[in-house]
N, C-alpha and C positions, 0 to 999 in steps of 0.2 A: 525376491526369491520365493518360488512356489514350493510348498511342503506338503507331502502326502504321508500319512502314518497308517500302516497296516498292522493289524494284530494277526500274527501267525498262530502258533500253538503254544499254549501255556504262557511262558514268560517271554517268548520270542516276538520281537517287533521288527518292522522294516520301515525305514524312512527313505523317500526318494528326494534327493537334493538336486535342484536345478540352478545353475549359475550362468550368468552371461559370459560368453567366451571373451568378450572385450575386457571384462574385469580381470580375467586371468592374464590375458596378453599384455595389458597395460602394466600390471604389477611385475610381470616378467621383464619387460623393457625397462621399467624403473629400477629394478634391482641390478640388471646388467649394466646400466649407466653408472650406478654407484660403484659397482665392482670395477668398472673400467678406469676409475680414478686411481686405483692402487695396484691393479694387476700388472705383472711383469711378463715380458716376452722378448725373446732374442731379437735384436735389431731395432728395438723400440725403447724410447725413454719411458720411465714410469708415468702413467697417466696419458700417454700418447698412443696406446695400442688401439688400432682401428676397431670399431664396433663389430665389424664382420668377423674379425679374429676372436674377439671376446665371445661373440655369440656361438661361433663354431666350437670353442673350447668348453664353454660353461653353460651354454643354452639349455642343454638337456637337464643338467643337475639343478639349475635355477628353476626351470619349469616344474620339475618334480617337487622342489621345496615349496613353491607357490601353491601348487595343487594341494599338497598336504595341508598347508596353512589355511587356505581358503575353505577347503572341504571340512577341516576340523572346526573352523569358526562357524561354518554353516550348520554343522551337526550340533554343536553346542547350543547355538541359538534356537534351532528347531526343537531340541529336546527340552530346553528351558521353557519355550513357549507352550509345549505340550505337557509340561510338568511331569516329565518322565525321569525316574531315577535309574540311570544306566548302570548295569552291573557288568564290569569288565570292559574290554575294548571292542568297538564295533568292527565288523568285516565290511570293508568298502570295496565295491566293484563298480566299474564304469559301465554305464548303460549305452547300448547302441541305439541308433535312430532317435537321437535327441532332437528337439525342435531346432530349427535353423538359428544359428547364432547363440546357441546354448550348449552347455555341457551338463550331463546328468549322471548321478551316481545313486546306487542303492547302498544304504547303510543298514546292515542286519545286526541286531544286538539283542541282549536280554535286559529285562528290567528287574529291579528288586521285587521280591514276592510280597504279597499280603500275608502277614503272619497272624494266624488265629490262635491266640493263647487259650489253652484249656483252663478248666477250673482247678486252680492250684490247691484248693482245699481237699481235692480228691487224691492228690499226689502223695505217695508213701515214701518217706525218707528215713533212713537209719542214721541217727546222729551219735557219733562216738565221743567218748571222753577218756582221758587218761590222767593218772597222777604220778608225780615223781616221788618214789618211795625211797626209804633208807637203803634198800638193796640196790636201787638204781644208782644212788650216790656212791655206794661202796664199789660197784662195778666200774664206774667212771674213774674212781680213785685208783683202782687196780690198773686201768689202762694208762693213766698218767704215770704211775709208778713204773710200768713196763717201758714207757718211753724214755725213762731215765735210769734204766737198769744198767748194771755193769756185769762183765763176765770174767771169771778167773779159772785158769786151767786146773782140772781135777788131777789128783794124784795118780801116778802110774798104777794100773791095776784096777782102778775104779770102773764100774760099768756105766754105760750111758743110760740115763733115765729121764723121766718126765721133766720138761723144762730146761734140759741141758741143750747147749748149742754144740752141734757136732760138725766136724769138717771131714768130708769124705771125697773119695774118688769113686766113680761108678761107671759101668758100661752095661747097657742092655742090648739083647739080641732077640729077634723073633725068627724062629726056625734057623738059628745059627747065623743070621744076617743082622749086622748093626743097622740102626734106623736113626733118622734125623732127630736130634734132641735127646738121644738116649745115652749120651756120654758127657761126663764133666769131670774136671779135676779141681781140687780145693774148694768144693761146693759146701756151703754152710746152710744149715737150717736148724730150727729149734723144735725138738721133739714135743709133740702134744699140741702144737698150735695150727695144725691143719695145712702146713705149707707143702706137705708131700702126701701122696695117697696113703691111706691107713695101712695097707699091706706093707708099703715101703717102710713106714715108721715102725711097724711092729717088728720087722726084720732087723732094723738098726738098734732098736731098744735092747739093752743088755749086752751089746758088743763092747769090747775094750779097745783102747788105742793100740794100733798095730795089727788088729785082727782083720781078716777078710772073710766074706761069706757069699755064697751063691744061693739064690732063692728065686722061685717063680713069682710072677706078678700078673694078675688078670686086670687089664685095663677096662674100665666101665664102658658100657655101650654108648653113653653120652659124653665120653671124654672129649675135651676140647681139641686134641690132636686127632683129626679124622683118620689119618693113615694108620693109627694104632688102636683106635677105639674098638673095644670088643675083643681084642686079641690078647694072647698070653705071651709074655716076654720072660726071658731068664736074665737076671741081673747079677753082676759081680760087684760087690761093694767092699772097699777097703777104708777103714776108719783110721784117720791120722790124729785127730785131736778131740778131746771132750772138755767143754767148759761149763762150769756151773754158773747159773745166773744169781746175781745179788740184787734184790729189790730194795730201794730206799724205804726207810721207815716213814710212817705217817706221823710227822712231827713238825716242829717249828722250822727246821731247815728246809723241808719239802715245801711247806706253805710259802715261805719267803721266795724259794726258787720259782714258784708258780705265780709270783706277783701279788701275794696277799700282804698288805702293808703291816698289819699288826702281828703277822706270823703265827696266829693261833689256828689250831685244827678246826675249831668251831667256825671261824670266819672262812676257812678254806671250804668246808662242807657247805656253808651258806652260799658261797660264790658258785660252787658247782651246781647247787640246787637251782639258783637263779638262772644260770645258763641253760640247764636242762629244761626248766619250765618254759623258757623262751622257745626252745626248739620244739618242745611238746606242743606248745600253742600253735606254732606254724604248721606242724604236721597234722594236728587235729583239724585245723581250719582247712588245710588242703584236702584231706579225706572227706570232710563234710561238704566242702565246696563241690567236689567231684560227684558226690551222691546227689546233691541238689541239682546240679546241671543235668545229670542223667534223668532225674525225675521230671524236670521241667521240659526237657526235650521230648519226652514221651507224651506229654499232654498237648503239645503244639501241633498245628497243621500248617504246612507250607510246602511249596515247590522249591527245589534247590536250583539256583542258577548254575548251569554247567560251566559257565565262564569262571565263576568264583571258585568252583571246585577244581577246575584245571589250573588256575593260578595258585591255589593252595598246594596242590599236588606238586607243581613245578618248584615251589618254594621249599617243600619238604625234601625233594630230590636234591636240590642244590645244597641244602643243609646236610644231607647224608654224605654228599661228595666232599663237602668241607670237613666233615668229621673223619672221613677216610684219609683225607690229605694230612690232617693233624697226626694221624697214626702212622704216617710215613708210607702209605700205599702209593705205589708208582702209578702215574697217569690217572690219579683219582678223579680229576675233573672230566675225564672221558669215560669213566666207568659206566657200563650199560646197566641202568637201574630201571626195571619195568615199572610203569606208572601204576599197575594193578596192585603193587605192594602197598602203596600209600593211599590209594584212592578211598578205601573205606574210612580211614582216619581223617582224610581231607574232607570228606562229606560230613563226618560228624562235627569237625571243627567249624565248618561253614554253617551248618544247621544251628549249632550252639551259639555262634556269633550273632546270627540273625534273631534267634529267640531272645537272647540276653538283651540285645539292642532294643527290641520291642518292649521287653519287661521294664527296662530302664526308662524308656520314653513314656510308657503308659503309667508308670508309678513314681516318676520323678526321683529316680535312684542315682542321679548323677553324683559324682564325687565332689564333696565340698572342700574348700581350701583348708579348713582346719583338719579334715580327715587326712588329706594328703600330707600335711605337716606332721601329724601324729604318727602316721605310718612310717614316714622317713625316719623320724626320731627313734621309733621303736627298733627299726632295722639297724640303725647306727649304734645302738647300745652294745652290739656284739663286737664292735671294733674298738681298737685301742684309743683312737681319737674321734669320738662321735661327732663333734662339731665340724670337723673337716669332711666327714662323710656326708653330713647334712648339706653343707655348702656344695659338695661335689654333685649331689642330686639336683639341687635347686638351680645350678648354673647351666643345665643342659635340658633342652626341650624334649629330646628323645627319651632321656631317662625319666623325666617327669611324666611323659606319656605312658611309659611302662608302669609307673607307680599308679597313675590314674586308672589304668586298666585293672590293676589288682584291687584297688579300693572299690571300684564299681562292682567287680565280681563279689567282693565281700559284702557290699550292700545288698546285692541280689540274694546272696546266700542267707543273710539275716532276714530279709523280707520273706523269702519262701519258707524258711524254718518257722516263721511266725504264723504261717497260714496252713501249711501242709499237715498231713497225718504223720507225726514224728514218733519214732521209737528210739528210746535212748539205750545205748550199750556202752558199758565200761570195757575198755581194751587194756590188757596188761602192757606195761611200759615196754618190755622187750619186744612184744609183738608189733607195737606201733613203730619202734625204731627200726625193726627189721623190714617193715613194709616199704 
């Protein structure tokens, strides 16, 4: 096999592959003969179908398979001999005017770039930290109490107020015309929890059971319902029921209902703090990791393989379609999604992937077995049966590969933070959790 390698521009290369035609033809005939042993055709017993019939029916497809296999093998051999790291799939085109008795192909492809890492000591990174305060524990306790609250109907004549659950019928019109989603019966919401627009809640607050009220409501310009965004509607609301909420007290009964063995409030707060600290740790790490990746990417020089960007873009589009399908969108798999939407993000991901890979290689930042084990065990602590979660991860290669990727990123983050110009910043708990 004769091999010629050409450097085109930047990362693009071209290899000319030449194969003996006899090699192709002999393999085609060999496969057709094997196929003839089992092929079925009307009027013939299995294994007795004439080769002329087998060739007529299957010759083209077998020839296509053989060409793909042989050219693929030749391409792999040629790139291995030339020590080329191929990025993406090659474009194979058959050449005309091949030497007699030969078939020739051009394989055009890209190679992985040389990644020139900058001086990490010049990179500037903001490293955040956050603490779990008593206020954060109190807030979480309030959420847990609300999840277990009960409601009791208020006395006739009581007015609806903050925290009450109201049941209403309503209808909205714009310029006297009803609109989609503007009408409901027996609708419930809790006043003060942001389930309805502020103007709507303000109008219902103070109403009594059996009362009706008409009021104008201005929809925000950025309202999710595009048909009514920025428009003013007139609503008629009739309130049928008001229920006061009762929150459970923070006591032994609540603690035991939340799975605290000794039932003490102190143990409950300690358990909440432990869970919050775990969540804070992961969020802080994620934020710091993102800051490190941005800083590292800015210091590196490299050309991006268009094939890898195209592959990542296609993967993101498929992921978006799958998300649409989960939401019940009809024909989501055929939804037209322009590549331009995802291309910048795809380029960033490819760039980061190449830079991180080079950092890992140059500084021996690969994930160690004990790191993988420790990371899995830490994640498992947030589940009811940690040992089963650990086994679940260890039993699957794909899941372990995901864990390895996370640990490697953690190693890179720690390495860069140890060398870069780092500015520390304390972030309030609420801000961290909202981000």
